[in-house]
C-alpha positions in Angstrom: -16.9 21.6 -5.1 -19.0 18.5 -5.9 -17.6 15.8 -8.2 -20.0 13.1 -9.3 -17.5 10.4 -8.1 -17.3 12.1 -4.6 -19.9 11.4 -2.2 -20.9 14.2 0.5 -21.4 12.3 3.8 -23.8 13.7 6.0 -24.9 10.4 8.1 -22.7 10.2 11.3 -23.0 6.2 10.9 -21.2 6.5 7.7 -18.3 8.3 9.4 -18.3 5.9 11.9 -18.0 2.9 9.4 -14.9 5.0 8.0 -13.6 5.7 11.3 -11.1 2.9 11.6 -7.6 2.7 10.5 -8.0 -0.6 8.7 -11.2 0.3 7.0 -9.6 3.8 5.9 -6.8 1.9 4.4 -9.0 -0.8 2.7 -10.4 2.3 0.9 -7.3 3.5 -0.1 -6.2 0.3 -1.4 -9.5 0.0 -3.5 -9.0 3.5 -4.6 -5.4 2.7 -5.9 -5.6 -1.0 -7.1 -9.2 -1.0 -8.1 -11.9 -3.9 -7.4 -10.3 -6.7 -5.4 -10.9 -9.9 -3.6 -10.6 -10.4 0.0 -7.3 -12.1 -0.6 -5.8 -9.6 -2.6 -7.0 -7.0 0.0 -5.5 -9.3 2.9 -2.3 -9.4 0.9 -1.9 -5.6 0.6 -2.8 -4.9 4.0 -1.0 -7.9 6.1 -4.2 -8.8 7.6 -6.0 -12.2 7.9 -8.8 -12.3 5.4 -11.4 -12.9 8.2 -10.7 -9.6 9.4 -10.7 -7.8 6.2 -13.9 -9.8 5.5 -15.5 -8.3 8.6 -14.4 -4.9 7.8 -15.7 -5.0 4.3 -19.1 -5.8 5.8 -19.0 -2.6 8.1 -18.0 -0.7 4.8 -20.7 -2.0 2.9 -23.4 -1.3 5.6 -22.5 2.2 5.2 -22.5 1.9 1.4 -18.9 2.9 1.1 -18.2 -0.4 -0.7 -20.2 -2.7 -2.7 -19.7 -6.3 -4.2 -18.6 -6.7 -7.7 -20.2 -10.0 -8.7 -19.5 -9.7 -12.4 -15.8 -10.0 -11.9 -16.3 -13.3 -9.9 -15.2 -16.4 -12.0 -17.3 -18.6 -9.9 -19.9 -18.4 -7.0 -17.4 -18.6 -4.2 -15.1 -15.6 -5.3 -16.3 -12.1 -4.0 -14.9 -9.0 -5.3 -15.4 -5.6 -3.6 -15.2 -2.2 -5.2 -15.9 1.4 -3.9 -19.1 2.9 -4.4 -17.6 6.2 -5.2 -13.9 7.1 -5.6 -14.0 9.6 -2.7 -16.0 11.2 0.1 -16.0 14.3 1.9 -17.9 15.9 4.7 -18.1 18.9 6.8 -17.7 18.7 10.6 -20.6 21.6 10.6 -22.9 19.2 9.1 -22.9 17.5 12.5 -23.1 20.4 14.8 -27.0 19.9 16.0 -26.2 16.5 17.3 -23.1 16.5 19.7 -22.7 12.6 19.4 -22.7 12.9 15.6 -20.2 15.9 15.9 -17.9 13.7 18.2 -18.0 11.0 15.3 -17.1 13.7 12.8 -14.3 15.0 14.7 -13.0 11.5 15.1 -13.1 10.7 11.7 -11.5 14.1 10.9 -8.6 13.3 13.1 -8.3 9.6 12.1 -7.9 11.0 8.4 -5.2 13.5 9.6 -3.4 10.6 11.3 -3.5 8.6 8.0 -2.1 11.6 6.1 0.7 12.1 8.6 1.5 8.4 8.9 2.0 8.2 5.1 4.5 11.1 5.1 6.4 9.9 8.1 6.6 6.3 6.4 8.3 7.9 3.2 10.7 9.9 5.4 11.4 6.7 7.2 12.1 4.6 3.9 15.8 3.7 3.4 17.8 5.8 1.0 18.0 3.7 -1.9 14.1 3.7 -2.1 14.0 7.6 -1.6 16.9 7.8 -4.4 14.8 6.5 -7.1 12.4 9.4 -6.9 15.1 12.4 -6.7 13.5 15.5 -5.9 10.0 14.6 -6.8 8.8 14.2 -3.1 8.1 17.5 -1.7 6.4 19.6 1.3 5.5 23.1 1.0 3.7 25.5 3.4 2.8 29.1 3.0 1.1 31.7 5.2 -1.7 33.3 3.3 -4.0 36.5 4.3 -7.4 35.1 3.0 -11.0 35.7 3.5 -13.2 32.9 4.1 -14.4 32.9 0.4 -10.8 33.3 -0.8 -10.1 30.0 1.1 -12.9 28.3 -0.6 -11.5 29.5 -3.9 -8.2 28.2 -3.2 -9.6 25.0 -2.0 -11.4 24.7 -5.4 -8.4 25.2 -7.1 -6.3 22.8 -5.4 -9.0 19.9 -5.7 -9.1 20.5 -9.5 -5.6 20.7 -9.8 -5.3 17.1 -7.9 -8.2 16.0 -9.9 -6.6 16.7 -13.3 -3.6 14.8 -12.3 -5.7 12.0 -10.7 -8.1 11.5 -13.5 -5.7 11.7 -16.5 -5.5 8.8 -18.8 -2.2 7.1 -18.1 0.2 7.2 -21.0 0.8 3.9 -22.7 4.7 4.6 -22.7 6.1 1.8 -20.9 7.2 3.6 -17.7 6.5 2.3 -14.4 4.2 4.6 -12.5 3.6 3.9 -8.7 1.1 5.2 -6.5 1.8 8.7 -5.0 0.1 10.3 -2.0 -0.6 13.9 -2.3 -2.1 15.9 0.5 -2.6 19.5 1.5 -4.4 21.3 4.3 -5.5 25.1 4.1 -6.8 25.9 7.7 -7.1 29.2 9.5 -4.2 29.1 12.0 -2.1 31.2 14.4 1.8 31.2 13.9 
């Protein structure tokens, strides 16, 4: 399940750097829009440049973002980019240290809060915004009977499917393509 552009995080300090709503959002903006200056990130997140700069330094300390000096037009301009397009972690990697496990749990919770907030924002959008997308936006859920190994197989298939769409070359057909957020969770649960 490892992609060369997805970092497996095993250091709780890195998760702690990510476990902040604005830092999580800055990583998303860099993922969607590519390398950006502090000013561009501030505009896209409606934050003060000083606040964005502070949070970029925290992400850089966790080696989640890095400067891209080759993009600067002069010495004052500072560009930032993601180190890898994605990160993943397993909470079980932190089971030996209760403090680290608490950080992993918080990062997982923040991640889920971000996913749900994006879905809620779509459902709260005005009718004219939603009408443009017709029947494209979707949600689905299924109750499956799986072994742990089958869930791993399903997970790999889902990740591969989303990667195929995310990594495809965009057609040069003049059509406007907007960022679309897709998420799925496959978890053991009780109905």
